Structure formats: C-alpha cells, structure tokens
C-alpha atoms as one frame of an Amber mdcrd trajectory, in Angstrom:
protein
   0.000   0.000   0.000   1.384   3.349  -1.009   1.977   5.868   1.738   0.702
   9.389   1.091   3.454  11.772   0.132   4.580  13.996   2.981   3.472  17.571
   2.465   6.189  20.192   2.160   6.576  22.567   5.111   4.613  25.767   4.688
   6.408  28.959   5.622   5.884  31.052   7.577   5.106  28.877  10.563   3.941
  30.560  13.762   4.728  29.137  17.187   3.451  30.681  20.429   6.112  31.609
  22.971   4.162  32.158  26.167   1.358  34.725  26.046   3.440  37.689  24.877
   5.466  36.467  21.871   5.275  34.627  18.568   8.123  32.826  16.853   7.851
  33.351  13.092   9.775  30.540  11.389  10.788  31.295   7.803  12.684  28.129
   6.893  14.133  24.905   8.196  17.805  25.240   7.299  20.448  27.623   8.603
  21.634  29.446   5.501  21.959  32.972   4.186  18.787  32.835   2.085  16.581
  32.008   5.073  18.431  34.503   7.254  17.891  37.240   4.661  14.128  36.724
   4.970  14.361  36.920   8.760  16.428  40.103   8.640  14.196  41.686   5.995
  11.083  41.077   8.138  12.903  42.432  11.207  13.847  45.627   9.345  10.347
  46.101   7.937   8.837  45.860  11.407  11.332  48.410  12.719  10.509  50.824
   9.902   6.728  50.323  10.072   5.869  48.882  13.505   2.656  46.925  13.947
   0.353  48.045  16.704   1.172  46.219  19.902   4.583  44.918  18.823   7.174
  45.682  21.495  10.364  44.168  20.080  11.639  41.826  17.381  14.629  39.517
  17.757  16.232  37.815  14.715  17.555  34.271  15.129  19.092  31.840  12.634
  15.833  30.968  10.875  13.062  32.722  12.763  12.015  36.080  14.143  10.769
  36.365  17.708   8.014  38.968  17.823   7.203  40.214  21.310   3.885  42.007
  21.786   1.725  43.689  24.390  -1.354  41.465  24.890  -3.352  44.510  26.041
  -2.986  46.066  22.574  -3.152  43.108  20.205  -3.659  39.348  20.132  -1.843
  36.473  18.392  -4.466  35.861  15.681  -4.501  39.513  14.590  -0.723  39.683
  14.681  -0.359  36.442  12.713  -2.648  37.720   9.930  -0.716  40.993   9.706
   2.660  39.234   9.626   1.473  36.762   6.984   0.466  39.655   4.731   3.798
  41.429   5.222   5.781  38.271   4.466   3.731  37.587   1.331   4.638  41.035
   0.035   8.356  40.903   0.822  10.653  41.242  -2.174  13.382  38.713  -2.933
  15.858  41.425  -3.931  19.379  41.229  -2.466  19.456  42.333   1.150  21.260
  45.689   1.633  24.035  45.165   4.150  26.946  46.900   5.791  30.446  45.558
   5.174  32.913  45.721   8.055  36.657  45.171   7.892  37.779  44.164  11.377
  41.483  44.324  12.318  42.706  41.166  14.054  46.121  40.333  15.465  47.045
  36.659  15.077  50.259  36.886  17.148  50.813  33.720  19.234  50.345  35.528
  22.568  46.816  36.510  21.434  46.040  33.265  19.587  46.417  30.370  22.050
  44.792  27.792  19.747  46.254  28.696  16.381  49.053  26.101  16.526  46.611
  23.336  17.478  44.140  24.371  14.776  46.949  24.377  12.214  47.909  20.832
  13.206  44.334  19.536  13.147  43.684  21.096   9.746  46.997  20.100   8.172
  48.119  23.686   7.614  50.831  26.042   8.709  49.825  28.855  11.061  50.262
  31.338   8.222  47.904  29.281   6.075  45.303  29.275   8.867  45.459  33.089
   9.010  45.252  33.384   5.217  42.326  30.961   4.986  40.387  32.439   7.887
  40.860  36.063   6.837  40.105  35.473   3.144  36.410  34.712   3.684  33.521
  37.175   3.803  31.427  36.322   6.862  27.726  36.924   7.371  26.205  37.889
  10.721  23.299  35.490  11.259  22.271  36.641  14.726  23.442  38.117  18.015
  23.358  36.052  21.185  25.203  34.426  24.110  26.735  37.799  25.113  25.536
  41.352  24.302  26.699  42.194  20.783  28.169  38.713  20.204  27.671  37.886
  16.524  27.367  34.372  15.114  29.210  34.792  11.826  29.194  32.221   9.041
  30.504  30.697   7.056  33.932  29.449   8.129  35.846  27.880   5.195  35.408
  24.102   5.061  39.136  23.539   5.601  38.927  25.161   9.058  35.726  23.595
  10.388  36.330  21.931  13.727  34.080  20.921  16.629  34.178  22.912  19.838
  37.146  22.374  22.143  36.881  19.371  24.451  38.082  21.514  27.369  36.309
  24.909  27.454  38.113  27.799  29.091  36.733  29.539  32.162  37.873  32.906
  30.776  38.248  34.081  27.191  39.458  37.712  26.871  37.138  40.246  25.279
  37.951  40.812  21.620  39.041  37.218  21.005  38.285  35.885  17.530  37.262
  32.238  17.704  35.829  29.529  15.457  33.801  26.349  15.930  31.945  24.282
  13.319  30.799  26.691  10.566  30.865  29.834  12.708  33.241  32.557  13.824
  32.668  34.976  16.686  34.179  37.881  18.576  33.850  37.635  22.360  32.449
  41.024  23.386  33.261  40.595  27.103  35.567  38.401  29.160  33.633  35.149
  29.324  33.871  31.370  29.565  34.073  29.815  26.109  34.769  26.593  24.270
  35.668  27.798  20.776  39.153  27.796  19.173  40.844  31.194  19.647  42.766
  32.334  16.570  43.485  35.967  17.399  42.134  39.142  18.950  40.746  42.447
  17.717  41.543  45.683  19.567  38.098  47.125  18.840  35.196  47.414  21.271
  32.106  45.617  19.973  29.565  46.607  22.602  29.169  50.000  24.273  26.114
  50.341  26.496  26.361  54.142  26.314  26.234  54.326  22.506  22.967  55.065
  20.626  23.261  51.572  19.128  25.303  49.607  21.687  26.132  46.600  19.464
  28.572  47.246  16.636  27.287  44.352  14.495  23.743  43.585  13.386  22.183
  40.532  11.705  22.639  40.837   7.941  26.024  42.606   8.184  29.047  41.245
   6.333  32.492  41.019   7.928  36.060  40.513   6.760  39.015  40.129   9.093
  42.222  42.004   8.328  45.476  40.730   9.873  47.453  43.407  11.741  50.773
  43.299  13.637  50.960  43.424  17.421  52.135  47.060  17.370  48.994  48.155
  15.529  46.842  46.079  17.878  48.254  47.970  20.852  47.718  51.343  19.140
  44.044  50.594  18.435  43.205  48.873  21.711  39.767  49.836  23.030  38.698
  51.877  19.998  35.005  51.742  19.126  34.373  50.579  15.555  34.998  53.540
  13.262  36.900  54.511  10.106  39.456  51.760  10.563  36.771  49.074  10.875
  33.850  50.199   8.738  33.776  49.856   4.979  31.023  50.490   2.444  28.267
  51.093   4.990  24.766  51.005   3.467  22.542  51.170   6.561  20.391  48.543
   8.182
C-alpha cells in the first residue's frame, strides 16, 4: 500500500512563545537565504511597527516577535505578519560591510598552533584561509553584541574544544563548526581562539550599543601586534567600517 506523500513545510510557521510572543519561522535550514528573509522582516517591522509589537529579535531561521497582549492578540498579529511576508521582495538584502582588524600573534592566539595541526596547515595558512572569507552575521546572542558569523571555510571547520576555558578575553576571535565569533566581554568559552581584535564591539552608552547587526558582512584584516596595541579599546569607526549602506 502506497503511503501518502509527505506535504512540504509551509512557511511562515507561527509558534506561540508564552502569552506575549510569537516565533515566526521562515525556513528549516540555517543558511543565508533564510536569514535574509528573517532580517528583511525584522527591518520592515522596525521601519513600520505593527500596533502592539514591542520588540523583534532575529535568530538563525526565525524572528521572535514580542507584543503587548493589552494592545493586540496572536491571531490579529499572525494575519498581519502573513500579509507582510507575502509582500516581501526577494531582492538582495542591503548590508553593511565591516573590515575588522585582528592580530594573530601567538600571545593573542592560544589555539592557532593546534588548529593548524588539526587542519593540516601552517599557522600562516590558517590566518590566510580564515581572513580570506567574507562572513555573514546570522544573529546576536550568548553575550551582548556577540555575533554568530558564518561561514567558516570548510578547511577550518572543527568541533568545539573538548576543554572549554573559564575565561576568554574580550575581543578574542574564535571559530567552531561553521561559525566565527568575537567575544564582546571576558567570558567562559569553548571555541578555538585564533586571534584578537583591539576594537570594542559593545558600548552600552552608545545610541546603538552593538557594533554588528544581523545581515552585516564582515572581513578580518590581519594586523601586527604594534597596531593592535595602538588601536586597543577603539570603538568601531573609520578603521573598521567599509562600504556602509545602513540597516
């Protein structure tokens, strides 16, 4: 007896998150195409807020929409979001491009020798491979302003460290699986540390505290230790921003 064919998932899919939020899923896979839809919806709701919506939070493949239940209700919100999504264009997503200086000196890169050995490369080849890619900011999480940036070149993809550190210095550039990150504060962490940027990525006193946003693109530019020391603590500015096009 033939089994009925499984129906394809229908997007968007709405999932309740308590009584004050909806998760709007826009795909099943973690990739740039799905993320672009999430970011586009997030930006549209910031530009033209729906009544009752308090905040939106982009994730890898969904947008969390928080709302005030005294001003709207899930069914009304779901209908409005469905209409917005149906009208979204598939044009390329405008994005900012950042060039982030990173020092890969051994004293700032405690895992670079191990990563080189595991990947069958020299340390110089690790730096060249890692810094040659253009990364995409999928979402912020874990720490304030901490961007999950894909996609790490296949040759450098490794699982998380078996022995996480209790303290990773702020500014550390690290990789694990398909992602790279910059630790925005001193924090425990289990990713492979390849270097450190002198820039500050989160400033609670700034109009927009987080330097990066979902949908941004990032390249890492190797710098010597002397330049790292000269730039230490600088907020992202002319030396880090390139070809900004807004959010």
